[in-house]
C-alpha positions in Angstrom: 94.8 68.2 132.3 94.3 69.6 136.3 91.3 69.6 137.6 91.5 73.8 137.8 92.4 74.0 134.5 89.5 71.9 133.0 86.5 74.0 131.2 83.9 75.5 133.3 80.6 76.9 132.0 81.9 79.9 130.1 80.3 81.7 127.0 83.3 83.7 126.6 86.9 82.8 126.5 89.4 85.3 125.9 93.4 84.2 125.0 96.4 86.0 126.1 98.8 84.4 122.7 102.3 83.9 123.7 105.4 82.2 122.3 105.0 78.6 124.4 102.4 79.7 127.2 98.8 80.9 127.1 96.7 82.8 129.3 93.1 81.9 129.6 90.4 83.9 131.0 86.4 82.7 131.2 83.2 84.9 131.3 79.9 83.8 132.0 76.5 85.2 130.5 76.1 87.9 132.9 80.1 88.7 131.8 81.8 88.2 135.0 85.2 86.0 134.9 84.5 82.3 136.3 88.0 80.7 134.9 91.8 82.2 134.7 94.2 80.1 134.0 97.5 78.9 132.0 98.5 76.3 129.3 100.7 75.2 126.9 100.2 74.9 123.3 99.0 71.3 123.2 97.2 71.8 126.9 95.3 74.4 125.4 93.9 72.6 122.4 92.7 70.0 125.1 90.9 72.5 127.0 89.1 73.7 124.3 88.0 69.8 122.6 86.4 69.7 126.0 85.2 73.4 126.8 81.4 73.6 125.7 81.3 76.1 122.6 81.7 79.5 123.3 83.0 82.9 121.9 86.4 82.6 122.6 88.6 86.0 121.3 92.5 86.8 121.1 94.7 89.6 119.6 95.9 89.7 116.1 99.1 88.7 116.5 101.4 85.5 114.8 99.9 82.5 115.2 96.7 83.8 115.5 95.7 83.0 112.6 96.3 79.6 113.2 94.8 79.0 116.6 91.6 80.5 115.5 91.5 77.9 112.8 91.5 75.1 115.2 89.7 76.2 117.8 86.9 77.0 115.6 87.1 73.3 113.9 86.2 72.1 117.1 82.9 73.9 116.7 83.7 77.6 118.5 83.1 80.5 117.8 86.1 82.4 117.1 87.4 86.1 116.5 90.6 88.0 116.4 90.6 91.8 117.5 93.1 94.4 116.2 95.9 94.8 119.2 94.9 98.5 119.1 91.5 98.4 120.4 92.1 95.7 123.0 94.1 98.4 124.7 90.7 100.6 125.8 89.9 97.3 128.3 93.1 96.7 130.0 91.9 98.0 133.1 95.1 97.9 135.6 98.8 97.7 135.3 99.4 94.9 132.2 99.9 91.2 132.1 99.2 88.4 130.7 96.1 87.3 132.6 94.9 90.9 132.3 95.1 91.1 128.9 93.3 88.1 128.1 90.5 89.6 131.0 90.7 92.3 128.2 90.2 90.6 125.0 87.6 88.3 126.5 85.3 91.8 127.3 86.9 93.1 124.0 85.0 90.2 122.1 81.5 90.8 122.8 81.1 94.5 121.9 78.8 95.2 119.8 81.0 97.3 117.3 84.1 95.8 117.9 86.1 95.7 114.7 87.6 92.1 114.0 90.5 91.0 111.8 89.0 88.7 108.5 90.1 84.3 109.6 91.9 83.6 106.8 92.6 80.5 104.8 95.8 78.3 105.0 95.9 79.4 101.2 95.8 83.0 101.7 98.7 83.4 104.3 100.1 82.0 101.7 100.1 83.9 99.0 100.6 87.0 101.5 103.7 85.1 102.3 104.7 85.0 98.8 103.7 88.5 98.5 105.9 89.6 101.6 109.0 87.5 100.5 108.6 88.8 96.8 108.7 92.7 98.3 111.9 91.8 100.5 113.4 90.5 97.8 112.6 93.3 95.3 113.9 95.9 98.3 117.0 93.8 98.2 116.9 94.5 94.4 117.4 98.5 95.2 119.2 98.2 97.2 121.7 96.2 95.5 121.9 98.4 92.9 121.9 101.6 94.8 124.7 100.0 96.2 126.3 99.4 93.1 125.4 102.3 91.6 127.2 104.4 94.6 130.7 102.2 94.4 130.7 103.7 90.6 130.4 107.0 91.4 133.3 106.5 93.9 135.5 106.0 90.8 133.8 108.7 89.3 131.2 106.9 86.9 127.7 107.8 86.9 125.6 105.8 85.6 121.7 106.3 84.1 119.1 105.8 86.2 116.6 102.8 86.2 117.5 99.2 87.0 117.1 98.3 83.0 119.9 100.5 82.1 121.9 100.1 85.1 122.5 96.4 84.4 123.2 96.9 80.3 125.7 99.3 81.3 127.5 98.0 84.1 129.0 94.7 82.0 130.7 97.5 79.9 131.7 99.4 82.9 133.3 95.7 84.2 135.2 95.7 80.8 136.2 99.5 80.3 140.2 99.2 81.7 140.7 102.7 80.5 138.5 103.9 83.4 139.6 104.4 87.6 137.9 101.3 88.8 140.3 99.1 91.0 141.0 95.4 90.3 139.2 95.3 94.0 136.2 97.6 92.9 135.8 95.0 89.7 136.0 91.7 91.9 133.4 93.7 94.1 131.3 95.1 91.7 131.5 91.9 89.3 130.2 90.0 92.4 127.3 92.1 93.3 126.0 92.1 90.4 126.4 88.3 89.7 124.3 88.6 93.5 122.0 90.4 91.5 121.2 88.3 88.8 120.8 85.1 90.9 118.1 86.7 93.3 116.4 88.5 89.6 115.8 84.4 88.9 115.0 83.7 92.3 112.2 86.6 91.3 110.7 85.5 88.8 110.4 82.4 90.2 108.4 83.9 92.6 106.8 86.1 90.2 105.8 82.5 87.9 104.3 81.3 91.5 102.0 84.3 92.2 100.7 83.8 87.9 100.1 80.7 88.7 97.9 81.1 91.2 96.1 83.9 89.6 95.3 81.9 86.3 93.2 79.2 88.9 91.8 82.2 90.8 88.2 83.5 89.7 88.4 86.3 91.8 91.9 87.2 90.2 90.5 86.2 86.5 88.2 88.6 87.1 89.9 91.5 88.7 92.2 91.1 85.9 89.6 92.5 83.2 90.0 95.6 84.5 92.7 97.6 82.8 96.0 98.1 84.8 95.5 95.8 87.3 97.9 92.3 86.3 98.5 88.9 88.1 100.5 90.6 90.9 98.2 93.1 91.6 95.1 90.8 91.5 96.8 88.0 94.0 97.7 91.3 96.5 94.4 92.2 96.7 93.3 88.9 97.4 96.2 88.6 99.7 
């Protein structure tokens, strides 16, 4: 590690997180900047391993939870700040070091609101819900697309996913309607895509249900009428 990037006796550090580079500003006990440095991911962690215990702030973004856990494990107090709360502390034209200085100042404010540090298990659960949400949106898009294709041939199918899935096979089998051979193939292929997607949704649902069954908090939430495994784990995530 270069001499200028060796830790100085700062009580507060602000980190501006980038994809490959991390910009750090250290403040002394009086709030004055005493260090400005840029690191790669590996050298950043080496820096905080060598630094004395300090308050470390960073902006909430992809990767901030992982970095916060790593630095907290080294004995530092880590706080993650929502991005909109950092902006008022940026004092001049935006650049990475200025952003790091703004984060360092913001993290010291007694009224600042922070993002909760989450465990890997919570992050995994949130990811599972996001994947399910995305697949549910895809499911709706597929059904709406097939419904629109049918309407182009004068075929109206009842609203509701269940009714659609029951009706479409009958529509495809009915040779008296106006569907062309090409459209029958398109609908059949898209319907098969829908069925495969629903198998994956069911698999994710089972994963979520298993997590809910193992969580004391989720089990307590599920005693509330109308709260099932999906809602309970969504609240946990």
